[in-house]
C-alpha positions as CSV (number, residue, x, y, z in Angstrom):
1,X,179.2,169.5,-57.0
2,X,177.4,168.2,-60.1
3,X,173.8,169.0,-60.6
4,X,172.6,165.4,-60.6
5,X,170.5,165.9,-63.8
6,X,171.1,165.0,-67.5
7,X,168.9,165.4,-70.5
8,X,166.0,166.4,-68.3
9,X,166.4,163.3,-66.1
10,X,166.8,163.9,-62.4
11,X,167.9,161.2,-60.0
12,X,167.5,160.7,-56.3
13,X,171.1,161.2,-55.3
14,X,170.6,159.9,-51.8
15,X,169.2,156.6,-53.2
16,X,172.1,156.4,-55.7
17,X,174.7,156.9,-53.0
18,X,173.6,153.7,-51.3
19,X,175.3,151.9,-54.2
20,X,178.4,154.0,-54.6
21,X,179.9,156.4,-52.0
22,X,179.9,159.9,-53.3
23,X,181.5,163.1,-52.0
24,X,181.9,163.4,-48.2
25,X,180.4,159.9,-47.7
26,X,183.9,158.6,-48.8
27,X,185.4,158.2,-45.3
28,X,189.1,157.3,-46.0
29,X,192.2,159.5,-45.5
30,X,193.5,159.1,-49.1
31,X,192.4,157.9,-52.5
32,X,193.9,157.1,-55.9
33,X,192.3,159.8,-58.1
34,X,191.3,159.8,-61.7
35,X,190.4,163.2,-63.0
36,X,187.5,164.3,-65.2
37,X,189.4,163.5,-68.4
38,X,190.3,160.0,-67.3
39,X,193.9,160.9,-66.4
40,X,195.7,159.3,-63.5
41,X,196.4,161.9,-60.8
42,X,197.8,159.5,-58.3
43,X,197.3,159.1,-54.5
44,X,196.0,162.3,-52.9
45,X,194.3,163.1,-49.6
46,X,190.5,162.9,-49.6
47,X,190.4,166.7,-48.9
48,X,192.5,167.4,-52.1
49,X,190.2,165.1,-54.1
50,X,187.1,166.8,-52.9
51,X,188.5,170.2,-53.6
52,X,189.4,169.2,-57.2
53,X,185.9,167.8,-57.7
54,X,184.4,171.1,-56.3
55,X,186.6,173.2,-58.6
56,X,185.4,171.2,-61.6
57,X,181.8,171.5,-60.6
58,X,181.5,167.7,-60.6
59,X,181.2,164.8,-58.1
60,X,183.9,162.6,-56.5
61,X,182.8,159.0,-56.8
62,X,184.4,156.0,-55.2
63,X,184.5,153.5,-58.1
64,X,186.7,150.8,-56.7
65,X,186.2,150.7,-52.9
66,X,188.1,147.5,-52.4
67,X,191.4,148.9,-53.7
68,X,194.1,150.1,-51.4
69,X,193.7,153.0,-51.3
70,X,190.2,153.2,-52.9
71,X,190.0,154.5,-56.5
72,X,187.9,157.6,-56.9
73,X,186.9,159.4,-60.1
74,X,185.7,162.9,-60.8
75,X,182.6,162.7,-62.9
76,X,179.1,164.1,-63.4
77,X,177.2,161.6,-61.2
78,X,173.8,162.5,-62.6
79,X,175.1,161.7,-66.1
80,X,176.7,158.5,-64.8
81,X,173.5,157.3,-63.3
82,X,171.6,158.1,-66.5
83,X,174.0,156.1,-68.6
84,X,173.9,153.2,-66.2
85,X,170.1,153.2,-66.3
86,X,170.2,153.3,-70.1
87,X,172.6,150.3,-70.2
88,X,170.4,148.3,-67.9
89,X,167.4,149.0,-70.0
90,X,169.2,147.8,-73.2
91,X,170.4,144.7,-71.3
92,X,166.8,143.8,-70.3
93,X,165.7,144.3,-73.8
94,X,168.4,142.0,-75.2
95,X,167.3,139.3,-72.6
96,X,163.7,139.5,-73.7
97,X,161.9,136.3,-72.9
98,X,160.4,134.9,-76.1
99,X,156.7,134.3,-76.0
100,X,154.4,132.5,-78.4
101,X,151.5,134.7,-79.6
102,X,148.7,133.4,-81.8
103,X,147.0,134.8,-84.8
104,X,143.8,133.0,-85.9
105,X,142.5,133.0,-89.5
106,X,139.8,131.1,-91.4
107,X,139.7,129.6,-94.9
108,X,137.3,132.4,-95.8
109,X,139.3,135.3,-94.3
110,X,139.1,138.2,-96.7
111,X,142.1,140.2,-97.9
112,X,141.5,143.2,-95.7
113,X,141.2,141.1,-92.5
114,X,144.2,139.0,-93.5
115,X,146.3,142.2,-93.9
116,X,145.3,143.3,-90.4
117,X,146.2,139.9,-88.9
118,X,149.6,139.9,-90.8
119,X,150.3,143.4,-89.4
120,X,149.6,142.1,-85.8
121,X,151.8,139.1,-86.4
122,X,154.6,141.3,-87.7
123,X,154.4,143.5,-84.6
124,X,154.8,140.4,-82.4
125,X,157.8,139.2,-84.3
126,X,159.5,142.5,-84.3
127,X,159.2,142.5,-80.5
128,X,161.1,139.2,-80.5
129,X,158.1,136.8,-80.0
130,X,157.1,133.7,-82.0
131,X,153.7,133.6,-83.7
132,X,151.5,130.6,-84.1
133,X,149.3,131.0,-87.2
134,X,146.1,128.9,-86.7
135,X,143.4,128.3,-89.3
136,X,140.1,127.2,-87.8
137,X,137.7,125.0,-89.9
138,X,134.0,125.0,-89.4
139,X,131.4,122.5,-90.7
140,X,132.0,121.6,-94.4
141,X,135.2,123.6,-94.5
142,X,136.8,120.4,-93.2
143,X,136.2,118.8,-96.6
144,X,138.6,121.3,-98.2
145,X,141.7,121.6,-95.9
146,X,143.7,122.9,-98.9
147,X,141.9,126.3,-98.6
148,X,143.1,126.6,-95.0
149,X,146.6,125.6,-96.0
150,X,146.7,128.3,-98.7
151,X,145.7,131.0,-96.3
152,X,148.3,129.9,-93.7
153,X,151.0,129.9,-96.5
154,X,150.0,133.4,-97.5
155,X,150.6,134.6,-94.0
156,X,154.0,132.8,-93.9
157,X,155.0,134.3,-97.2
158,X,154.0,137.8,-96.1
159,X,156.3,137.4,-93.0
160,X,159.1,135.7,-94.8
161,X,161.4,138.8,-94.6
162,X,161.4,138.7,-90.8
163,X,160.3,135.1,-89.8
164,X,160.8,131.5,-90.6
165,X,158.4,128.5,-90.0
166,X,159.7,126.1,-87.4
167,X,158.1,123.2,-89.2
168,X,155.5,122.3,-91.8
169,X,151.8,123.3,-91.1
170,X,150.2,120.6,-89.0
171,X,146.5,119.7,-88.8
172,X,145.0,118.8,-85.5
173,X,141.3,118.2,-85.4
174,X,139.5,121.3,-86.8
175,X,142.6,123.5,-86.9
176,X,145.8,123.8,-89.0
177,X,148.7,125.6,-87.5
178,X,152.3,126.5,-88.0
179,X,154.7,128.5,-85.7
180,X,157.1,131.1,-87.1
181,X,160.1,132.4,-85.3
182,X,162.0,135.7,-85.7
183,X,164.7,135.5,-88.4
184,X,164.4,135.5,-92.1
185,X,165.1,132.3,-93.9
186,X,168.3,132.4,-95.9
187,X,167.9,131.9,-99.6
188,X,169.8,128.8,-100.8
189,X,172.5,129.6,-103.3
190,X,171.3,128.8,-106.8
191,X,173.2,125.9,-108.2
192,X,175.0,126.6,-111.5
193,X,173.2,125.2,-114.4
194,X,175.3,122.4,-116.1
195,X,173.9,123.2,-119.5
196,X,172.4,126.3,-121.0
197,X,169.8,126.3,-123.8
198,X,172.5,126.8,-126.5
199,X,174.5,123.8,-125.3
200,X,171.3,121.7,-125.3
201,X,170.5,122.8,-128.9
202,X,174.0,121.9,-130.1
203,X,173.8,118.5,-128.5
204,X,170.4,117.8,-130.1
205,X,171.9,118.8,-133.5
206,X,174.9,116.5,-133.0
207,X,172.7,113.6,-132.0
208,X,170.5,114.1,-135.1
209,X,173.5,114.1,-137.4
210,X,174.8,110.9,-135.7
211,X,171.4,109.2,-136.3
212,X,171.4,110.1,-140.0
213,X,175.0,108.9,-140.5
214,X,174.1,105.6,-138.9
């Protein structure tokens, strides 16, 4: 029978067999057999199917127990379990529940600290989370909210290749914040210019000639 291991991974075969019946746990007189290459062998006795699996050094696995007779396949069960676990992991990753992380800055945040905060924000976004960029004002800083707005816009610009603001920055009390979500903003197509500089120059010349003739 198969070794039950693949790429260094070893699985608890007894635990796995609770889900699918494997080998001599398949207690039916006959099965519809699929060989190791995916070919249809047809209906054979369970003893014949087990012998073929043993000869191939693989496992006999009941893949469709509700069929009549049940469908069994000759496979490397360890490899099968590894691939199933890999698919489940990818599925969980694709169903990642988005969270809102927060990155705080100040109107006076220096370039080095700002780069560090941008790096953290980028890491959150790449994991699929939103990021709230919050600028906190203290004391007389409230008299110049434009400085805070500029620092928030710098962060948004630095993340523009992977994130898009959900709305304009909003000020509430002593803070100014904006939330960015994963996904780069699509650049609008540039509208074709109706007139180029040469056309404008020609039109000005024509207009001047018309004025002199008048």
